[in-house]
N, C-alpha and C positions, 0 to 999 in steps of 0.2 A: 348626552342626555336630551338636549333640544337642539334641533338642526335646521335652519332655514337658508333656502337658495333661492336667489333671485325672486324675493316674494314682492308680489304686485296684488293689491286687494282693493276693492271699492263696494261700499254697500250699495244696496239696491238704489237705482236712479240718482248716484252722486258721482262725482270725479273720484280720481285714484286717490286713495288716503296713504297707502304705502305704496314705494316705488322703487322695486328693485333691491329690497333689504336682503343682505347676506349675514349671516349671524348662527354663532354656534354657543350653546353654554354648557358647560362640563358640570359633572357631579361636584356638588360641594362649592361652588361658587357663589360669591354675594355680589349680584349686579345691582347697581343703582341706575335706574333710567330717567334722565331728565329730558327737557324740552320745552318749547311754547305751547302754549293751548292749541288745541288743534292740530299739533304735528304727526299726531299718531300714535302717542304712548299706549293708551287705553286700548287702542285697536291692536296693536303689536301683542299686548298681554291676552286678548281674547284669542289669538292664534294658540297659545300654550295649552289652552284647555278645550278647545274645541268649539268655543262660541262662535269664532269665525273658523269655517264658515255655516255650521250645521244651526245655528240658531237665528244669526243675523241675515244669512242667505247672502246675497251679492256675488261678485265674481273674484275668484282666487286664482292667482297663477303662480306658476314656480312650485318650489316641494318644502313642505314643514313635516318633520316627524318628532316624535317624542319616544325615546327608548326604541328608535330604530323602526318604528310603527308610524305610518303616513297617518296624519291625523284626519284625512278625508276616509280613511277606513275604521276610524275610531270615532264612535259616539260621545256626546259630552257625558253621558251616564258611565261609559268605560274609562273616560280619562278622569273621573271625579276622585277616585282613590289614589292617583298617581300626582294630580296637580290641584292644589287647594287655592281658591281665587277668593280675595278679600275686595269686592268692588269699591269703585270711587264713592258712590252715594251709598251710605248705609241703609237708608230707607228703603232701597231697591232689594235689600238682603235680608230685613227683618220682618217676618209675617206671621210668627206665633204670638199667643197672648201673653206669655212672660218670657223673660230672658232666659230662665232655666229649660224652659220648653224649647227655645230658640237653639241653646247649645245642644240639647238632647237630639233634635231631629237628625241632624247627619249622622250622630252615631247611631241611631235607630237604624238608619238607611245601610250600615255597614253591617247589621246584623249582631251587633255587641250585646252582652248579657246586661241585665239590670244593674249588677253590681260594678261592672267596669265603667258603664256609663255614669253612674253617681260618682265613681272615683276619678273619671276624667273631668267631669263637671266641676267637682270640689277642687282640683288640683287646678285646672286653668282659670277659675276664679280667683284663687289665691295668688296666682303667677300675676295677674293683671289688676288685682285690687278692685275686683267688681262683686264681692261676695254679697254687698248689701243691695245689689241691683237685680239678683237670681230671681225674686218675686214680683218685680214690677213690669209692667207692660212698657214695651218699647215706646209707645206714644207719650209716656210721663218722663221720656230721659231727654237730657240735653244733647246736642249735636255730637258732644266728646264723648259722652256716656253710650250713645249709639254706636259710634266707632269702635269703642271697645268692645261692646257685646259682639259686633259682627266679627271683630278680629278673633274674639274666643271662639266663635262657632265654628272658624274653620281652622284655628292653631288645635283645637281639641282632637281633629281628625288624624293627626300626624302624618300629613301627605309626605312624601319624599322631596317635591319641588313646591314650594309656598311663593305664591304670587301675590303682591299687595299693591293695590291701586290707591296712591296717597293716604297711607295709613296714619300719618302724622296730621293729616290736614286740620281736624278740629279737636286736637288734643292740647291741653294745659302743658306747662313746663314738666310737670312731675308725672304724669302721665306718659308724656313723650320719652323721658329720660328712661321710666321704667321698660317701656317697649323696646327700646333700643336695645338695653341690657337682654332682653327676653328674645329678641333676635339674633344678637352675637351669639348667645347661649345655644339657638337653635342652629345656627350655621357650624358651630363649634362641634355640635354633635355629628356632623356630615351631610345636612341637609341643604338643598340647593334653593336659595332666596334669590327672587328678582323683586326689588322695591321700585315702583312709580312714584316719584315725589316731586313737588313743586319746592318744598322747604328745605334749602339745600343749606343745611347747617352741620352740625358734628356729624349726623347720621351718614353723609357721604363719605366721612372719614372711615367709618364702620367697614364699608363695603370694600371689596377686592378690585372693582373694575367699575367703569362708568361708561355708559352708552347716552349720547345726546343726540334726540332726533332733529331734524328741521326739515319740514314739510315734507314728510313721509320717507326721508332718506337718512341714514346714518351719518352725521357731521362727527362725531367722535367716538372711537371705541378703543380705550386704553386705562391706565392707571387714573386713580382717582386725583393723585397729586396734580398731573397734567391738566385734568378736566377743569378744575377750577379756573385755570387762566380762560380757558374758552367760555365758560359759564359767564365769567366777569365780562368778557369781550362782547357777548351775545346779549348782555342785559339781562339773563337770567337768574343772575344776583342781583337784586335791584340797588340802584344807587339813588336815593332820595333826594329831592331838592332840599335847599336849607329851609326850615319851618317858617312860615309867615309870622313876624313879629307885632302885627296888627293885634291889639288888644280888643275886648268887647266895647261895642260901639255904646253902651250904656252899662250901668251897674243894675238897672232893672233886670229882673230874671224873666226870660221868656217861657220857662218850665220851673215848677217848682213840684216838689215830692214831697208830703208831710206824713209822718208816721204811717206810711204803708206797709202792711201785711197782707199775705195771700197764703191761702191753704190749697194743696191739692191732695185728694182722697185723705184727707185728716192730717197730711204733713205739712208742717210749715216751710214753705219754700223761702219765702220774704218775711222778715222780721224788724218791723218798725223803721223802714227805710225811709230817710229823708234826705233831700239834695237839691242843689238849683243849678240850672244852667243859664247864664247871661246871653243877650243877644249878641252874636258875631263870635262867640266863643266855638273852639273846637274842644270836645271833652271825650275822653276816653274811659269806658267802663272795663275795668280788668279784674278778671277772677279767673278761679280755678273751674273746671268741669262741675256742674252741678250746684255752682254758687248762687244761680238763680238771674243771671245776666239776662238772658232770653226772657224770662218769665217777667222781670221788671221793666223791660222794655216796651212790652205788649200792653202794659199797662197806660203808656204815654198817649196812645191814640184810641184808647177804649176795646182793644181786641179781648183784653182781660180786664175784668172788673176787681179792685181791691176787696178782701175780707173786711180790713180797716183802713183808715186813712183815706188820703184825697190825693188828686192830681189836678195842677191848675196850670194850663195853658193860654199864654197872652192874657193873665189877668182873669181868665173865666174858669171855675172848674169844670172839668170834661163830664162829669157825672152826669149819665142820660144819654150823651151824645153818640151815636154811632160812628164808627171808622169812617164811613164814607163823607161824613159830615165835615170832618176834619182834614180830609185827604188834600184838599187845596193849598193847606197852609202846613200840613205835617206829613211827610212821607217816611215810611217804614219799608226797607227793603229786608226780607226774610234771610234767616239763615239758610233755609234750603230753597234755592229760586225755582225748584220745580213746584211748590207750592204757590207762587206767585203767577204762574202763567196760564192764560185761558184763550190765547188766542192762536191760530196756527201758522201765523206769520210773523216775523221779529218785528218788521216795520209797524204793523197792526198792534202788536203788542205795547210798543213804545208809544204809539200816536193815542191809544184810548184813553189814558189818563189826561192829557192835556185837552182833548176834544170835550170830554166831559166837564171839566173844572173850568173850561173856557180860556185856555193860555196855551193855545197852540201858536207858536212863534217860530217861523221857518229859520230864522238866523240862528236861534239857540239848537234847534234840532241839528244843524249843519255841526255845531261846536262839539255835539255829543256823537254825531257819526265819526268825526276825526278824534275827538279826545278819547273814546272806546274802541277805536280801530273796528266800526260795526258796518262798513259800507258793504263789505262782501258776504255779510250775514242777514241783509235786511229781507230778502225774497225766500230765507229758509226758515224752516220750523224750529221755535225756539225748543222742542222737545227733542230735536234731532241733534243739538250741539253738543260740544264738550262741556262738562261741568264747569271749567272756568269761562268758556264762553257765554253759558247761561246766566252765571253770575253778573258778567259785564252786561248783558241784556237787561238782567232784572234791576240792577241801579240805575242804567240810564232810564229806563221807565219811570222809575221814581223821579230822578232829577228832571225829566221831560215837562214835570208839572209845577217846576220853579218854587219848590215848598220853602218857607221860612225856615224849618227846623227839618234836617235830614237826619234820620235814624238808619244807621248801618249795623247788622248783625253779622259778625265774622266777615267782612268784605272782602278779605285778601285769603279767604280759604279756598283753594284749588285754583288761585290765579298765578301765571308765571310771571317773573320778574318785570318783564316789561309792562304787563298790565297794571301789577303793584305802583311802577313809576308813574303811568300814565293817571292812575286813580289820584295818586298822591298830588300830582301837578295841577289836576283838574280842582281837586279840594283846595289845593293852596290859592288857586286863581278865584274860586268861589267866595273863599274866606274873605279875600279882599274886596268882594264884592258885598261882604255884609253877611253871607251865609251863615248859619248857626249848624254845626255838625254834632252829633252824638254817635260814638263807634263803640261798641262791645266787642271786644277782641282778646286773641289770645297772642296775637302777633306784636309783640313788644316792641320790635324794631319798628313797625308801622306806627305803633303807637306813639313811641317816642318822636319819629318825625314828623308827626302831624298835630299832635293833642297839645294844647297849653296847659291842659290840667288832667290829672288823672283820678277817679274815684274807683278805690279799691273795693270790692264787694267779696266778703268771705262768709261762706255758710250762711247766705241769705242777710248779712247785716254789712252796712257801709263802715268798714274800720279804719278809713283814711281818706283824705281829700287833699290834693296839692299838687306841686309840679312833678314832673316826670323826673327831674334831676334830683329833687329832695327825697321821692318815694323809692327811687332804684336802690338806693343804698341805705334805707330804712332797717335796721337790724332787727328791729322788733316785728316788722312785717315778714321779713326772711324767715326769723325763727317761728313764726306764725304758720308758715307756708302760703301766704297770701301773695308772695313775690319769690321768684327764684333768686338762689344766692349768685351774684356775677360772677363770682370765682371760680364756680363749678363747670362753666361752658356748658350748660344746660341748653336744650332747644329754645330757641325765641331770643338768645341773646346776640349781640353783634358778631359777625364772623370776623 
């Protein structure tokens, strides 16, 4: 089906990304591809459907064929019906006014009848449990909902080869469990699956084979059973440091939210949310896709205004304050790092904030270069980095301003195990120095390792607030679906 021989590739004006890759994928295989950020995983995937070299250009050496046809002789459009690609960043794949139109777009390009298109839309939306999203605009969806929509737009095309880049990245435990089952059924039907993924949980066990890339070369190609040992050795499965036991520096709250409600297009996203965060705490906001986590945290620095209720930061209500006024003391790193960039060089992106707020400290910047492994990226464009590298730059650009409250939206999405370990170590160090951190995340392993307290958000409401140890085994929360059942081995639980 797919045959690569001595593949070397580099994008225009870059060093070699792939360095002598030899690989064959047979019909009906389920291949799991792992590796560090920037190791060449996505680039390898782009070869399979012709984006490399036809769209990205650059230099391609060696031979690459799909169904015995050289990809150099086949356009992306010609490969469209053979290889379906779900991109790592769903925002790059969604461009229609509604999700229904998004799914229909590819089907229309195949020349299917209106009846067949409607049947496929209904079938895939039921399979992925996104029927209630069909009439909504992609702009109104959470990151996980966008990812499911992007997956649906490709799955409905029924390609013989399905290539998915970080499909589990923004999904909650229930959505991830459902997608795993769907992918297994697709593979059992005889289709070929290639899944590129950082979340090395039970989905690795579903595959028949694992590839591990390291700096553009194959480090491992073999059974998933032996791959796990390599992943642990290479720290691609993170080993988090022990959580800092330092409690809040004070009982006084640094952030208070009181009876906050928010409507979007007439739909109530947040419903009378109240919470407190004390100075020096690390708090995780946990919730399913669409539970309102991102909407909630955007109220904290004034990016969104509440329909009702109020937000108080450092004893002062923020109503009427612009986000720029609060940037020196409260930093928010977005769920999609692409929305955060506006400079053409990584170093400039990180320096612009501390220059504006007057907190440029060379010693602290040195810590960030080392802690986030950024030295090799400083002269590059943030837009040309891998999604995992982009996220590291985005978080570093916020930390560079030395905020009193750091807010991170899905900070581990797209991050390899080494980067998650480094982020955990840095946040632990900063907690010991008194930093207050608020993390909105689906990554329960990371949240368990880092947070003193979890706030559980479900369908726009705070349903519980307490220690991770107590909440993880709360049967009422599990029955409600606000947390996964630890006995089911769902994605997000400890490996």
